[in-house]
FILOBA-209692 format. One record per residue (C-alpha): residue in one letter; x, y, z; residue number from 0. Coordinates in nm, 3 decimals. Layout:
+------+---------+---------+---------+-----+
! code !    east !   north !      up ! pos !
+------+---------+---------+---------+-----+
!    a !       X !       Y !       Z ! NUM !
...
+------+---------+---------+---------+-----+
***
This chain:
+------+---------+---------+---------+-----+
! code !    east !   north !      up ! pos !
+------+---------+---------+---------+-----+
!    x !  -0.452 !  -2.509 !  -7.401 !   0 !
!    x !  -0.354 !  -2.466 !  -7.037 !   1 !
!    x !  -0.595 !  -2.333 !  -6.778 !   2 !
!    x !  -0.626 !  -1.956 !  -6.759 !   3 !
!    x !  -0.414 !  -1.795 !  -6.491 !   4 !
!    x !  -0.590 !  -1.506 !  -6.322 !   5 !
!    x !  -0.579 !  -1.308 !  -5.999 !   6 !
!    x !  -0.823 !  -1.056 !  -5.856 !   7 !
!    x !  -0.757 !  -0.754 !  -5.636 !   8 !
!    x !  -0.979 !  -0.495 !  -5.473 !   9 !
!    x !  -0.859 !  -0.145 !  -5.559 !  10 !
!    x !  -0.954 !   0.108 !  -5.289 !  11 !
!    x !  -1.035 !   0.474 !  -5.334 !  12 !
!    x !  -0.849 !   0.744 !  -5.141 !  13 !
!    x !  -0.929 !   1.067 !  -4.968 !  14 !
!    x !  -0.696 !   1.364 !  -4.962 !  15 !
!    x !  -0.733 !   1.475 !  -4.602 !  16 !
!    x !  -0.514 !   1.771 !  -4.689 !  17 !
!    x !  -0.382 !   1.886 !  -5.026 !  18 !
!    x !  -0.156 !   2.180 !  -5.103 !  19 !
!    x !  -0.033 !   2.257 !  -5.454 !  20 !
!    x !   0.291 !   2.439 !  -5.531 !  21 !
!    x !   0.476 !   2.542 !  -5.848 !  22 !
!    x !   0.599 !   2.323 !  -6.132 !  23 !
!    x !   0.927 !   2.135 !  -6.127 !  24 !
!    x !   1.160 !   2.151 !  -6.429 !  25 !
!    x !   0.987 !   1.840 !  -6.566 !  26 !
!    x !   0.658 !   2.033 !  -6.581 !  27 !
!    x !   0.488 !   1.850 !  -6.294 !  28 !
!    x !   0.342 !   2.043 !  -6.002 !  29 !
!    x !   0.474 !   1.977 !  -5.655 !  30 !
!    x !   0.220 !   1.880 !  -5.391 !  31 !
!    x !   0.200 !   1.805 !  -5.023 !  32 !
!    x !  -0.092 !   1.585 !  -4.927 !  33 !
!    x !  -0.203 !   1.344 !  -4.657 !  34 !
!    x !  -0.377 !   1.057 !  -4.834 !  35 !
!    x !  -0.576 !   0.775 !  -4.676 !  36 !
!    x !  -0.720 !   0.464 !  -4.846 !  37 !
!    x !  -1.093 !   0.413 !  -4.784 !  38 !
!    x !  -1.346 !   0.133 !  -4.821 !  39 !
!    x !  -1.480 !   0.207 !  -5.168 !  40 !
!    x !  -1.344 !  -0.043 !  -5.420 !  41 !
!    x !  -1.310 !  -0.132 !  -5.784 !  42 !
!    x !  -1.238 !  -0.497 !  -5.864 !  43 !
!    x !  -0.943 !  -0.562 !  -6.094 !  44 !
!    x !  -0.895 !  -0.905 !  -6.253 !  45 !
!    x !  -0.561 !  -0.969 !  -6.422 !  46 !
!    x !  -0.534 !  -1.269 !  -6.657 !  47 !
!    x !  -0.236 !  -1.413 !  -6.837 !  48 !
!    x !  -0.323 !  -1.477 !  -7.204 !  49 !
!    x !  -0.130 !  -1.590 !  -7.510 !  50 !
!    x !  -0.043 !  -1.250 !  -7.654 !  51 !
!    x !  -0.120 !  -0.879 !  -7.648 !  52 !
!    x !  -0.246 !  -0.638 !  -7.383 !  53 !
!    x !  -0.616 !  -0.563 !  -7.351 !  54 !
!    x !  -0.824 !  -0.382 !  -7.092 !  55 !
!    x !  -1.199 !  -0.433 !  -7.050 !  56 !
!    x !  -1.393 !  -0.172 !  -6.852 !  57 !
!    x !  -1.756 !  -0.200 !  -6.748 !  58 !
!    x !  -1.784 !   0.181 !  -6.743 !  59 !
!    x !  -1.828 !   0.332 !  -7.091 !  60 !
!    x !  -1.680 !   0.661 !  -6.966 !  61 !
!    x !  -1.339 !   0.497 !  -6.923 !  62 !
!    x !  -1.144 !   0.406 !  -7.239 !  63 !
!    x !  -0.977 !   0.065 !  -7.249 !  64 !
!    x !  -0.706 !   0.159 !  -7.498 !  65 !
!    x !  -0.349 !   0.285 !  -7.453 !  66 !
!    x !  -0.476 !   0.585 !  -7.256 !  67 !
!    x !  -0.603 !   0.358 !  -6.979 !  68 !
!    x !  -0.392 !   0.349 !  -6.662 !  69 !
!    x !  -0.415 !  -0.031 !  -6.638 !  70 !
!    x !  -0.290 !  -0.061 !  -6.996 !  71 !
!    x !   0.004 !   0.170 !  -6.918 !  72 !
!    x !   0.081 !  -0.033 !  -6.606 !  73 !
!    x !   0.083 !  -0.360 !  -6.801 !  74 !
!    x !   0.313 !  -0.213 !  -7.067 !  75 !
!    x !   0.551 !  -0.074 !  -6.804 !  76 !
!    x !   0.567 !  -0.407 !  -6.620 !  77 !
!    x !   0.618 !  -0.613 !  -6.935 !  78 !
!    x !   0.891 !  -0.375 !  -7.055 !  79 !
!    x !   1.069 !  -0.429 !  -6.723 !  80 !
!    x !   1.009 !  -0.803 !  -6.674 !  81 !
!    x !   0.986 !  -0.931 !  -7.032 !  82 !
!    x !   0.676 !  -1.128 !  -6.931 !  83 !
!    x !   0.397 !  -1.209 !  -6.966 !  84 !
!    x !   0.357 !  -1.223 !  -7.344 !  85 !
!    x !  -0.009 !  -1.140 !  -7.306 !  86 !
!    x !  -0.234 !  -0.996 !  -7.036 !  87 !
!    x !  -0.601 !  -0.911 !  -7.013 !  88 !
!    x !  -0.723 !  -0.675 !  -6.740 !  89 !
!    x !  -1.091 !  -0.656 !  -6.652 !  90 !
!    x !  -1.213 !  -0.377 !  -6.424 !  91 !
!    x !  -1.547 !  -0.365 !  -6.247 !  92 !
!    x !  -1.592 !   0.000 !  -6.157 !  93 !
!    x !  -1.753 !   0.133 !  -5.841 !  94 !
!    x !  -1.529 !   0.436 !  -5.780 !  95 !
!    x !  -1.662 !   0.734 !  -5.979 !  96 !
!    x !  -1.436 !   0.882 !  -6.249 !  97 !
!    x !  -1.311 !   1.243 !  -6.251 !  98 !
!    x !  -1.393 !   1.251 !  -5.882 !  99 !
!    x !  -1.052 !   1.296 !  -5.715 ! 100 !
!    x !  -1.088 !   0.954 !  -5.552 ! 101 !
!    x !  -0.795 !   0.797 !  -5.737 ! 102 !
!    x !  -0.984 !   0.513 !  -5.902 ! 103 !
!    x !  -0.772 !   0.496 !  -6.217 ! 104 !
!    x !  -0.447 !   0.506 !  -6.022 ! 105 !
!    x !  -0.570 !   0.242 !  -5.778 ! 106 !
!    x !  -0.671 !   0.018 !  -6.071 ! 107 !
!    x !  -0.322 !   0.060 !  -6.217 ! 108 !
!    x !  -0.162 !  -0.034 !  -5.885 ! 109 !
!    x !  -0.383 !  -0.343 !  -5.866 ! 110 !
!    x !  -0.272 !  -0.432 !  -6.220 ! 111 !
!    x !   0.093 !  -0.413 !  -6.115 ! 112 !
!    x !   0.021 !  -0.627 !  -5.808 ! 113 !
!    x !  -0.161 !  -0.878 !  -6.026 ! 114 !
!    x !   0.128 !  -0.905 !  -6.270 ! 115 !
!    x !   0.373 !  -0.955 !  -5.984 ! 116 !
!    x !   0.151 !  -1.234 !  -5.847 ! 117 !
!    x !   0.107 !  -1.400 !  -6.189 ! 118 !
!    x !   0.472 !  -1.392 !  -6.294 ! 119 !
!    x !   0.651 !  -1.422 !  -5.960 ! 120 !
!    x !   0.873 !  -1.134 !  -6.070 ! 121 !
!    x !   0.885 !  -0.851 !  -5.818 ! 122 !
!    x !   1.092 !  -0.537 !  -5.879 ! 123 !
!    x !   1.306 !  -0.398 !  -5.601 ! 124 !
!    x !   1.113 !  -0.132 !  -5.406 ! 125 !
!    x !   1.291 !   0.160 !  -5.574 ! 126 !
!    x !   1.230 !   0.013 !  -5.920 ! 127 !
!    x !   0.865 !  -0.060 !  -5.839 ! 128 !
!    x !   0.820 !   0.299 !  -5.723 ! 129 !
!    x !   0.967 !   0.425 !  -6.050 ! 130 !
!    x !   0.739 !   0.197 !  -6.253 ! 131 !
!    x !   0.438 !   0.314 !  -6.057 ! 132 !
!    x !   0.527 !   0.684 !  -6.083 ! 133 !
!    x !   0.571 !   0.652 !  -6.460 ! 134 !
!    x !   0.214 !   0.525 !  -6.488 ! 135 !
!    x !   0.046 !   0.797 !  -6.281 ! 136 !
!    x !   0.102 !   1.042 !  -5.997 ! 137 !
!    x !  -0.110 !   0.857 !  -5.737 ! 138 !
!    x !  -0.004 !   0.503 !  -5.830 ! 139 !
!    x !   0.292 !   0.494 !  -5.586 ! 140 !
!    x !   0.055 !   0.577 !  -5.298 ! 141 !
!    x !  -0.172 !   0.287 !  -5.386 ! 142 !
!    x !   0.127 !   0.053 !  -5.407 ! 143 !
!    x !   0.214 !   0.157 !  -5.050 ! 144 !
!    x !  -0.146 !   0.105 !  -4.940 ! 145 !
!    x !  -0.147 !   0.294 !  -4.610 ! 146 !
!    x !  -0.194 !   0.651 !  -4.484 ! 147 !
!    x !   0.095 !   0.863 !  -4.605 ! 148 !
!    x !   0.232 !   1.209 !  -4.654 ! 149 !
!    x !   0.269 !   1.239 !  -5.030 ! 150 !
!    x !   0.509 !   1.497 !  -5.171 ! 151 !
!    x !   0.697 !   1.582 !  -5.490 ! 152 !
!    x !   0.471 !   1.498 !  -5.783 ! 153 !
!    x !   0.329 !   1.206 !  -5.584 ! 154 !
!    x !   0.649 !   1.000 !  -5.586 ! 155 !
!    x !   0.781 !   1.091 !  -5.238 ! 156 !
!    x !   0.598 !   0.889 !  -4.974 ! 157 !
!    x !   0.628 !   0.894 !  -4.596 ! 158 !
!    x !   0.396 !   0.668 !  -4.394 ! 159 !
!    x !   0.225 !   0.862 !  -4.117 ! 160 !
!    x !   0.120 !   0.752 !  -3.771 ! 161 !
!    x !  -0.255 !   0.695 !  -3.786 ! 162 !
!    x !  -0.462 !   0.600 !  -3.482 ! 163 !
!    x !  -0.789 !   0.778 !  -3.568 ! 164 !
!    x !  -1.074 !   0.572 !  -3.713 ! 165 !
!    x !  -1.328 !   0.772 !  -3.909 ! 166 !
!    x !  -1.631 !   0.743 !  -4.133 ! 167 !
!    x !  -1.688 !   0.971 !  -4.428 ! 168 !
!    x !  -1.982 !   1.059 !  -4.647 ! 169 !
!    x !  -1.858 !   1.108 !  -5.002 ! 170 !
!    x !  -2.085 !   1.315 !  -5.226 ! 171 !
!    x !  -2.034 !   1.292 !  -5.601 ! 172 !
!    x !  -2.208 !   1.576 !  -5.789 ! 173 !
!    x !  -2.352 !   1.512 !  -6.137 ! 174 !
!    x !  -2.031 !   1.623 !  -6.307 ! 175 !
!    x !  -1.663 !   1.534 !  -6.304 ! 176 !
!    x !  -1.367 !   1.771 !  -6.307 ! 177 !
!    x !  -1.054 !   1.740 !  -6.524 ! 178 !
!    x !  -0.733 !   1.733 !  -6.321 ! 179 !
!    x !  -0.523 !   1.922 !  -6.576 ! 180 !
!    x !  -0.767 !   2.213 !  -6.586 ! 181 !
!    x !  -0.769 !   2.226 !  -6.207 ! 182 !
!    x !  -0.392 !   2.270 !  -6.197 ! 183 !
!    x !  -0.407 !   2.536 !  -6.469 ! 184 !
!    x !  -0.669 !   2.731 !  -6.278 ! 185 !
!    x !  -0.449 !   2.748 !  -5.968 ! 186 !
!    x !  -0.183 !   2.947 !  -6.161 ! 187 !
!    x !   0.105 !   2.855 !  -5.931 ! 188 !
!    x !   0.438 !   3.034 !  -5.990 ! 189 !
!    x !   0.739 !   2.817 !  -6.078 ! 190 !
!    x !   0.932 !   2.939 !  -5.774 ! 191 !
!    x !   0.646 !   2.852 !  -5.537 ! 192 !
!    x !   0.803 !   2.550 !  -5.371 ! 193 !
!    x !   0.718 !   2.369 !  -5.047 ! 194 !
!    x !   0.933 !   2.426 !  -4.743 ! 195 !
!    x !   1.049 !   2.149 !  -4.519 ! 196 !
!    x !   0.794 !   2.012 !  -4.273 ! 197 !
!    x !   0.791 !   1.706 !  -4.049 ! 198 !
!    x !   0.531 !   1.440 !  -4.131 ! 199 !
!    x !   0.214 !   1.488 !  -3.925 ! 200 !
!    x !   0.080 !   1.235 !  -3.675 ! 201 !
!    x !  -0.285 !   1.152 !  -3.628 ! 202 !
!    x !  -0.335 !   1.032 !  -3.272 ! 203 !
!    x !  -0.651 !   1.223 !  -3.174 ! 204 !
!    x !  -0.969 !   1.319 !  -3.357 ! 205 !
!    x !  -0.872 !   1.686 !  -3.346 ! 206 !
!    x !  -0.547 !   1.608 !  -3.531 ! 207 !
!    x !  -0.763 !   1.492 !  -3.820 ! 208 !
!    x !  -1.019 !   1.772 !  -3.816 ! 209 !
!    x !  -0.767 !   2.057 !  -3.819 ! 210 !
!    x !  -0.572 !   1.901 !  -4.107 ! 211 !
!    x !  -0.862 !   1.901 !  -4.354 ! 212 !
!    x !  -0.826 !   2.137 !  -4.651 ! 213 !
!    x !  -0.770 !   2.142 !  -5.026 ! 214 !
!    x !  -0.616 !   2.409 !  -5.250 ! 215 !
!    x !  -0.823 !   2.295 !  -5.549 ! 216 !
!    x !  -1.137 !   2.433 !  -5.389 ! 217 !
!    x !  -1.027 !   2.783 !  -5.487 ! 218 !
!    x !  -0.988 !   2.668 !  -5.849 ! 219 !
!    x !  -1.353 !   2.567 !  -5.882 ! 220 !
!    x !  -1.547 !   2.772 !  -5.625 ! 221 !
!    x !  -1.677 !   3.037 !  -5.869 ! 222 !
!    x !  -1.766 !   2.817 !  -6.169 ! 223 !
!    x !  -1.882 !   2.511 !  -5.977 ! 224 !
!    x !  -2.095 !   2.655 !  -5.700 ! 225 !
!    x !  -2.227 !   2.311 !  -5.609 ! 226 !
!    x !  -1.891 !   2.222 !  -5.450 ! 227 !
!    x !  -1.906 !   2.484 !  -5.170 ! 228 !
!    x !  -2.278 !   2.411 !  -5.142 ! 229 !
!    x !  -2.211 !   2.041 !  -5.076 ! 230 !
!    x !  -1.946 !   2.133 !  -4.818 ! 231 !
!    x !  -2.195 !   2.358 !  -4.642 ! 232 !
!    x !  -2.466 !   2.090 !  -4.650 ! 233 !
!    x !  -2.227 !   1.831 !  -4.505 ! 234 !
!    x !  -2.137 !   2.062 !  -4.218 ! 235 !
!    x !  -2.504 !   2.139 !  -4.155 ! 236 !
!    x !  -2.570 !   1.763 !  -4.150 ! 237 !
!    x !  -2.313 !   1.714 !  -3.875 ! 238 !
!    x !  -1.977 !   1.663 !  -4.047 ! 239 !
!    x !  -1.694 !   1.789 !  -3.827 ! 240 !
!    x !  -1.488 !   1.877 !  -4.134 ! 241 !
!    x !  -1.553 !   1.874 !  -4.509 ! 242 !
!    x !  -1.342 !   1.926 !  -4.820 ! 243 !
!    x !  -1.292 !   1.845 !  -5.185 ! 244 !
!    x !  -1.080 !   1.534 !  -5.244 ! 245 !
!    x !  -0.805 !   1.541 !  -5.504 ! 246 !
!    x !  -0.883 !   1.784 !  -5.785 ! 247 !
!    x !  -1.254 !   1.700 !  -5.747 ! 248 !
!    x !  -1.534 !   1.675 !  -5.804 ! 249 !
!    x !  -1.620 !   1.455 !  -5.503 ! 250 !
!    x !  -1.659 !   1.620 !  -5.162 ! 251 !
!    x !  -1.633 !   1.436 !  -4.831 ! 252 !
!    x !  -1.742 !   1.502 !  -4.475 ! 253 !
!    x !  -1.591 !   1.336 !  -4.169 ! 254 !
!    x !  -1.786 !   1.167 !  -3.889 ! 255 !
!    x !  -1.685 !   0.975 !  -3.579 ! 256 !
!    x !  -1.954 !   0.708 !  -3.618 ! 257 !
!    x !  -2.122 !   0.520 !  -3.899 ! 258 !
!    x !  -2.459 !   0.608 !  -3.746 ! 259 !
!    x !  -2.387 !   0.980 !  -3.774 ! 260 !
!    x !  -2.263 !   0.936 !  -4.131 ! 261 !
!    x !  -2.577 !   0.745 !  -4.230 ! 262 !
!    x !  -2.797 !   1.012 !  -4.071 ! 263 !
!    x !  -2.619 !   1.283 !  -4.271 ! 264 !
!    x !  -2.647 !   1.087 !  -4.594 ! 265 !
!    x !  -3.021 !   1.039 !  -4.539 ! 266 !
!    x !  -3.066 !   1.410 !  -4.474 ! 267 !
!    x !  -2.881 !   1.511 !  -4.791 ! 268 !
!    x !  -3.036 !   1.272 !  -5.044 ! 269 !
!    x !  -3.261 !   1.505 !  -5.236 ! 270 !
!    x !  -3.279 !   1.400 !  -5.600 ! 271 !
!    x !  -3.020 !   1.645 !  -5.735 ! 272 !
!    x !  -2.841 !   1.378 !  -5.938 ! 273 !
!    x !  -2.574 !   1.326 !  -5.674 ! 274 !
!    x !  -2.428 !   0.993 !  -5.567 ! 275 !
!    x !  -2.350 !   0.915 !  -5.204 ! 276 !
!    x !  -2.106 !   0.670 !  -5.046 ! 277 !
!    x !  -2.033 !   0.596 !  -4.682 ! 278 !
!    x !  -1.676 !   0.478 !  -4.628 ! 279 !
!    x !  -1.427 !   0.422 !  -4.350 ! 280 !
!    x !  -1.051 !   0.441 !  -4.346 ! 281 !
!    x !  -0.874 !   0.110 !  -4.418 ! 282 !
+------+---------+---------+---------+-----+
***
């Protein structure tokens, strides 16, 4: 038997610096407008070519490895397009929390697509790759792009944004996750609530970043999940210059200009409430 062919990619998390949610399109998907930024919190995704079949192995028991898994869907979509490989095994070493709004599943799927391109040497044209990615999950196209972007439509319309502002963030994961579908349902957007035309923002100064921070999903959870506004308040009290939910939650982030300030805030907030803390920077 020939030697196993395998490639490994780091799959970064993302922060939604801003996130607005609008009504549904005719296909049933909500329209959004969001500035997303990849950050230095990573899963590791190993993609191996095997003799037959598609399998996904997760080291997190909360994440299924069957057909529901985003990496499995990505492998199926790629094989349907390329006709190869006959078999693939994907192994994921999780660090990014699940149901957090950090995009871990979508980033893992994007890394799976990148791995299959590297293993087979078959690379779709950009438009085709975007379609493959969008069919797997709403945030997968962003992770294929891999840079700060204005994300619109259902996540399939991407515009890179000018980004000259380094930052550090403290991410706080409460002891619960939040389901994305329920978050959208709670927002109760009308079908005719559609985004108007806006030019992509630029981030040249720190203030450009601070004033942009905000997330519509906070209003969906603020009454039933009081810990979310509490974490935001604690981050601000600890020195964050802005704080918000990321994605549909449940993780909350606070922005800092230095790693020292971020570490000081993290130390002040660690209090045994079952929360997890991460310090990240934009990448």
